[in-house]
VEXNU-223879 format. One record per residue (C-alpha): residue number from 1; y, x, z. Coordinates in steps of 0.25 Angstrom, whole numbers. Example, Ala and Ser with C-alpha at 12.3 -4.5 7.8 and 13.67 -1.06 7.14 Angstrom:
R;nr;v;u;w
R;1;-18;49;31
R;2;-4;55;29
***
This chain:
R;nr;v;u;w
R;1;-320;-392;370
R;2;-322;-387;384
R;3;-312;-385;395
R;4;-316;-372;402
R;5;-311;-361;411
R;6;-315;-348;404
R;7;-309;-336;411
R;8;-304;-327;400
R;9;-305;-314;408
R;10;-320;-316;410
R;11;-325;-326;400
R;12;-331;-334;411
R;13;-331;-349;410
R;14;-327;-354;424
R;15;-326;-369;422
R;16;-327;-380;412
R;17;-321;-394;412
R;18;-326;-406;404
R;19;-318;-412;393
R;20;-312;-426;396
R;21;-320;-438;390
R;22;-314;-448;381
R;23;-314;-458;391
R;24;-307;-449;401
R;25;-297;-445;391
R;26;-293;-460;389
R;27;-292;-462;403
R;28;-283;-450;405
R;29;-274;-455;394
R;30;-274;-469;400
R;31;-270;-463;414
R;32;-259;-455;408
R;33;-253;-467;401
R;34;-254;-475;414
R;35;-247;-464;421
R;36;-236;-464;411
R;37;-234;-479;411
R;38;-235;-481;426
R;39;-234;-469;434
R;40;-223;-462;426
R;41;-215;-475;425
R;42;-216;-478;440
R;43;-211;-464;444
R;44;-197;-458;443
R;45;-194;-445;436
R;46;-191;-439;450
R;47;-204;-443;455
R;48;-211;-437;443
R;49;-203;-425;445
R;50;-207;-423;459
R;51;-222;-424;455
R;52;-220;-413;444
R;53;-212;-404;454
R;54;-225;-405;463
R;55;-233;-401;451
R;56;-225;-388;450
R;57;-226;-386;465
R;58;-241;-387;465
R;59;-242;-377;454
R;60;-235;-367;462
R;61;-243;-371;475
R;62;-256;-369;467
R;63;-251;-357;458
R;64;-263;-348;462
R;65;-274;-358;459
R;66;-267;-362;446
R;67;-265;-348;442
R;68;-279;-344;444
R;69;-284;-355;436
R;70;-277;-350;423
R;71;-281;-336;426
R;72;-295;-341;424
R;73;-293;-350;413
R;74;-284;-342;403
R;75;-283;-328;410
R;76;-268;-328;413
R;77;-265;-317;423
R;78;-264;-322;437
R;79;-249;-319;439
R;80;-245;-325;426
R;81;-254;-337;430
R;82;-246;-339;443
R;83;-233;-338;436
R;84;-237;-349;426
R;85;-241;-358;437
R;86;-227;-355;444
R;87;-220;-358;431
R;88;-227;-371;429
R;89;-223;-375;443
R;90;-208;-371;439
R;91;-209;-380;427
R;92;-213;-392;435
R;93;-202;-390;445
R;94;-192;-388;433
R;95;-195;-401;427
R;96;-195;-408;441
R;97;-181;-403;443
R;98;-175;-406;430
R;99;-182;-418;424
R;100;-172;-428;429
R;101;-161;-420;422
R;102;-170;-419;409
R;103;-173;-434;409
R;104;-160;-440;413
R;105;-153;-450;404
R;106;-145;-444;393
R;107;-132;-452;389
R;108;-129;-453;374
R;109;-115;-454;369
R;110;-113;-465;359
R;111;-106;-463;347
R;112;-103;-478;345
R;113;-104;-491;352
R;114;-103;-494;367
R;115;-112;-492;378
R;116;-121;-480;381
R;117;-134;-473;377
R;118;-143;-464;384
R;119;-157;-456;382
R;120;-167;-459;393
R;121;-179;-450;394
R;122;-193;-456;398
R;123;-207;-452;396
R;124;-215;-454;384
R;125;-229;-456;390
R;126;-242;-449;390
R;127;-241;-435;385
R;128;-253;-425;381
R;129;-251;-410;384
R;130;-260;-400;377
R;131;-258;-387;385
R;132;-263;-373;382
R;133;-270;-362;390
R;134;-260;-351;391
R;135;-251;-357;402
R;136;-259;-368;408
R;137;-249;-372;419
R;138;-236;-369;412
R;139;-239;-377;399
R;140;-243;-389;407
R;141;-231;-389;416
R;142;-221;-388;405
R;143;-227;-401;398
R;144;-231;-409;410
R;145;-220;-406;419
R;146;-208;-413;412
R;147;-217;-424;406
R;148;-222;-429;419
R;149;-208;-430;425
R;150;-204;-438;413
R;151;-215;-447;415
R;152;-225;-444;404
R;153;-240;-443;408
R;154;-247;-430;404
R;155;-261;-428;398
R;156;-264;-413;398
R;157;-274;-406;389
R;158;-275;-392;394
R;159;-282;-380;386
R;160;-297;-380;387
R;161;-297;-367;394
R;162;-288;-372;405
R;163;-295;-384;412
R;164;-294;-378;426
R;165;-279;-377;426
R;166;-278;-390;419
R;167;-285;-396;430
R;168;-277;-389;441
R;169;-264;-394;434
R;170;-269;-408;434
R;171;-272;-407;449
R;172;-258;-402;451
R;173;-252;-414;445
R;174;-262;-423;453
R;175;-258;-416;466
R;176;-243;-417;463
R;177;-245;-432;463
R;178;-245;-436;448
R;179;-254;-449;446
R;180;-266;-450;438
R;181;-262;-450;423
R;182;-249;-443;424
R;183;-255;-429;421
R;184;-269;-429;415
R;185;-277;-416;411
R;186;-286;-418;399
R;187;-298;-409;396
R;188;-299;-415;382
R;189;-304;-411;369
R;190;-296;-409;356
R;191;-301;-422;351
R;192;-298;-429;363
R;193;-283;-423;363
R;194;-282;-429;349
R;195;-285;-443;355
R;196;-275;-441;366
R;197;-264;-437;356
R;198;-267;-449;348
R;199;-268;-459;360
R;200;-256;-468;360
R;201;-254;-467;375
R;202;-250;-452;373
R;203;-236;-450;368
R;204;-234;-435;366
R;205;-242;-421;366
R;206;-237;-408;370
R;207;-246;-396;366
R;208;-244;-381;369
R;209;-254;-373;361
R;210;-258;-367;348
R;211;-252;-370;335
R;212;-265;-376;330
R;213;-266;-385;342
R;214;-251;-389;341
R;215;-253;-393;326
R;216;-266;-401;329
R;217;-259;-409;341
R;218;-246;-411;333
R;219;-254;-417;321
R;220;-261;-427;330
R;221;-249;-430;338
R;222;-241;-432;325
R;223;-252;-442;320
R;224;-250;-450;332
R;225;-235;-449;333
R;226;-234;-441;346
R;227;-224;-432;352
R;228;-228;-418;352
R;229;-223;-405;359
R;230;-230;-392;353
R;231;-229;-378;360
R;232;-237;-369;351
R;233;-238;-354;348
R;234;-229;-343;346
R;235;-227;-329;341
R;236;-214;-326;348
R;237;-205;-314;344
R;238;-200;-304;354
R;239;-188;-298;346
R;240;-182;-285;351
R;241;-169;-281;345
R;242;-163;-273;356
R;243;-165;-269;370
R;244;-158;-261;382
R;245;-172;-259;388
R;246;-184;-257;379
R;247;-194;-256;391
R;248;-189;-269;397
R;249;-190;-276;383
R;250;-204;-271;381
R;251;-208;-276;394
R;252;-202;-290;390
R;253;-210;-289;377
R;254;-223;-286;385
R;255;-220;-298;395
R;256;-217;-307;383
R;257;-230;-304;376
R;258;-240;-303;387
R;259;-236;-316;395
R;260;-249;-324;398
R;261;-257;-312;391
R;262;-249;-315;379
R;263;-254;-329;378
R;264;-241;-336;378
R;265;-235;-344;366
R;266;-221;-339;368
R;267;-225;-325;371
R;268;-218;-314;363
R;269;-228;-310;353
R;270;-220;-303;341
R;271;-211;-292;345
R;272;-200;-289;335
R;273;-192;-277;337
R;274;-181;-270;330
R;275;-183;-257;322
R;276;-176;-248;332
R;277;-184;-254;344
R;278;-197;-256;337
R;279;-204;-243;340
R;280;-200;-241;354
R;281;-203;-256;357
R;282;-217;-255;351
R;283;-220;-242;359
R;284;-216;-247;372
R;285;-221;-261;370
R;286;-235;-256;366
R;287;-236;-247;377
R;288;-232;-257;387
R;289;-242;-267;382
R;290;-253;-257;383
R;291;-250;-256;398
R;292;-254;-271;399
R;293;-269;-273;400
R;294;-277;-286;401
R;295;-283;-288;415
R;296;-289;-298;425
R;297;-280;-310;425
R;298;-283;-313;440
R;299;-276;-300;443
R;300;-261;-300;447
R;301;-259;-287;440
R;302;-264;-293;426
R;303;-253;-296;416
R;304;-262;-298;404
R;305;-275;-306;406
R;306;-286;-310;396
R;307;-282;-320;385
R;308;-285;-334;388
R;309;-299;-334;381
R;310;-309;-325;374
R;311;-306;-333;361
R;312;-291;-331;363
R;313;-293;-316;364
R;314;-302;-316;352
R;315;-292;-323;344
R;316;-281;-313;347
R;317;-290;-302;344
R;318;-292;-308;330
R;319;-277;-309;328
R;320;-275;-295;331
R;321;-285;-290;322
R;322;-280;-299;311
R;323;-266;-294;313
R;324;-271;-279;312
R;325;-279;-283;299
R;326;-267;-288;293
R;327;-259;-275;295
R;328;-254;-276;310
R;329;-254;-263;318
R;330;-262;-264;331
R;331;-253;-255;340
R;332;-260;-258;353
R;333;-271;-266;359
R;334;-279;-276;351
R;335;-292;-276;359
R;336;-299;-288;366
R;337;-308;-288;378
R;338;-314;-302;379
R;339;-302;-311;382
R;340;-293;-299;386
R;341;-284;-293;375
R;342;-276;-280;374
R;343;-261;-280;373
R;344;-259;-278;358
R;345;-247;-274;349
R;346;-247;-276;334
R;347;-236;-271;324
R;348;-234;-271;309
R;349;-237;-286;309
R;350;-233;-290;295
R;351;-228;-304;291
R;352;-241;-307;283
R;353;-250;-303;295
R;354;-256;-315;302
R;355;-252;-309;315
R;356;-237;-311;312
R;357;-238;-326;312
R;358;-248;-328;323
R;359;-248;-330;338
R;360;-255;-319;346
R;361;-259;-325;359
R;362;-262;-313;368
R;363;-256;-299;371
R;364;-253;-295;356
R;365;-239;-291;352
R;366;-234;-289;338
R;367;-222;-280;336
R;368;-213;-281;324
R;369;-202;-272;319
R;370;-189;-279;315
R;371;-178;-272;307
R;372;-167;-280;313
R;373;-163;-293;320
R;374;-165;-302;308
R;375;-178;-295;305
R;376;-183;-298;320
R;377;-179;-313;319
R;378;-186;-314;305
R;379;-199;-308;311
R;380;-198;-317;323
R;381;-197;-329;315
R;382;-208;-325;305
R;383;-219;-333;312
R;384;-223;-348;312
R;385;-220;-349;327
R;386;-207;-351;335
R;387;-209;-352;350
R;388;-202;-341;358
R;389;-195;-328;355
R;390;-189;-316;362
R;391;-177;-308;358
R;392;-173;-295;365
R;393;-159;-289;362
R;394;-147;-284;369
R;395;-138;-291;359
R;396;-135;-305;365
R;397;-129;-310;351
R;398;-141;-305;344
R;399;-150;-312;354
R;400;-144;-326;351
R;401;-144;-323;336
R;402;-159;-319;336
R;403;-162;-331;345
R;404;-156;-340;335
R;405;-164;-334;324
R;406;-178;-335;330
R;407;-186;-347;326
R;408;-192;-350;340
R;409;-190;-361;351
R;410;-187;-350;362
R;411;-180;-337;362
R;412;-179;-328;374
R;413;-169;-317;374
R;414;-171;-304;382
R;415;-181;-311;391
R;416;-196;-315;391
R;417;-205;-324;399
R;418;-193;-332;402
R;419;-198;-346;400
R;420;-193;-356;410
R;421;-196;-371;414
R;422;-181;-374;409
R;423;-183;-367;395
R;424;-188;-375;384
R;425;-201;-370;378
R;426;-205;-372;363
R;427;-205;-367;349
R;428;-203;-370;334
R;429;-211;-368;321
R;430;-226;-368;324
R;431;-223;-365;339
R;432;-222;-380;341
R;433;-211;-391;344
R;434;-205;-397;356
R;435;-201;-390;369
R;436;-207;-389;384
R;437;-199;-385;396
R;438;-185;-387;400
R;439;-177;-399;396
R;440;-183;-400;382
R;441;-197;-400;388
R;442;-194;-412;396
R;443;-189;-420;384
R;444;-201;-418;374
R;445;-209;-430;379
R;446;-198;-440;383
R;447;-193;-453;377
R;448;-178;-451;375
R;449;-175;-465;375
R;450;-161;-469;370
R;451;-155;-481;378
R;452;-142;-487;371
R;453;-134;-496;380
R;454;-124;-506;374
***
């Protein structure tokens, strides 16, 4: 395994980084264990929150430098890269502001007996974070922010194609005042990560990534009785039942599909439209998508960059071709140029087409025709994933009814790109387990200790 910065827009290898040695890895785990046993116990929640707040401020102060790194690493358009850095800064600030409330003692009303009882939240220990390439700063923020304030220590294994941003994040934590061992980056191999999960000093693992990676990590963690949070893939439905402004709804659908060049686990990927709106939606949606052309990710005007790597584009190309071979209609696009991929629309995707059960990580949209509300919900749920979902309707009662019927961890009604630091993020089925962000994200890796006083 090699850690390298390969610019997907040009194919040029810009930097390489050596994988950690086994001796260095053991020293890293030992340093994290020491930080948890000593540093985290000798500091207050307020002191740790102040350090995390500074991490957020440094992200914003260094936003241009940090953004340019991920433009090189994974091709994110620069304006979106800047927004990601800002969002990461907001997440650190949010947890600094709210940690005391999230972690305060919780009284328990006794049903019998005298005295009192309470739940006191405290740290678990050393945690391993395994993070993906598609949101290098945001993903780390939502894992590391709350857990460092709680007092856990972090070992962070970033994606092999994001070593430069991993180093920049580690530098931010150092410059914010965190001591050695509190936050440690690991350029580790898969075999080494297996050893980290098995190490008795490590108490939990959080992974954001593919279904395959999640299954592998969960298996190892289960064997060693470790707590796991998994944020995996999705093929989120965008259900259109009614609208007062079709053009605005189409634009929302475009925005929901093309965020991060279509490489977002909770992007809308399957557009399910009722009979009366299907043809006009498909026409406008396809025309609007055709206006978006992939371009230079360093340009402020670019909204669609290359995919994260040549391999990612080749995989997407194979998926589209396989979908067509199994009966799907290619309405628009389907052309690859190196790591750049044309905006693409597929229709007539039957339930036995592999495409109906797969995640397309790139600017490819599937459009489905639904006979009515019940049929739309049926199509939405007919996948192994259950991450996010989107419902557009002018009927408030229908919105809540459909939201109740969708099998997903998140439902957004008449809004897209509306994630927030305060909103829990996570899914069900093969999209993973556990939550990040909000109050629930701060509670995944804590010891909820019951104290009963007679």
